[in-house]
C-alpha positions, 0 to 999 in steps of 0.5 A: 410873285409878291415881294413877301412871297419871294422872301418866303421862297428865298428863306425856304430855299436857304433852309433846304440847302442848310438841311442838305448840308447838315444831312451830308455832314451828319452822314460823314460823321455818323459812325457804324455805331447805331443811334439806338439798339435794344433787344425786343422780346416777342413771345419766347424769342428775342430780336435785335432792334436797331436804328441806324443812320439815316433813320433806318430801322432794322430787326435782326435775329441775334442767333442767326444774324438774319435781317427779318425786316428793314425800313425805308430811311426815315420811315420806320413803318415802311418796309424798304423797297426790294428788301428780302427777309432772311438776308445776312446782317451787314453793318450798313443798311440797304442803300448805304453799301 
C-alpha cells in the first residue's frame, strides 16, 4: 500500500469511528418524539406517517392504532425484516425495543 493509499485508509477509518460515535450520541439523545409525523390521506382514509430514529418510517391507522407498514432503519422503501402488518403501535420502532 502506498503512503497516499494508507493516508486515505486512515482518514476513512477515522471518519467511520466518528460516524459510529455520532450515531450512538444521537441515539442516546433522541427522544420518543418522532423526527417527522404527519397525516396522509389515501382516498377517504387518513393514515399517520411517522419517521423515527434511526430513520424508520412507520405508517399507522390512527383509528385502530395498527401499524400497517414499517421500514428498515435508514431505508424507507424497504419493509422491515419480519414485519407483520396489523400489529399494535409502539413508541419504539422494531429493533429498538
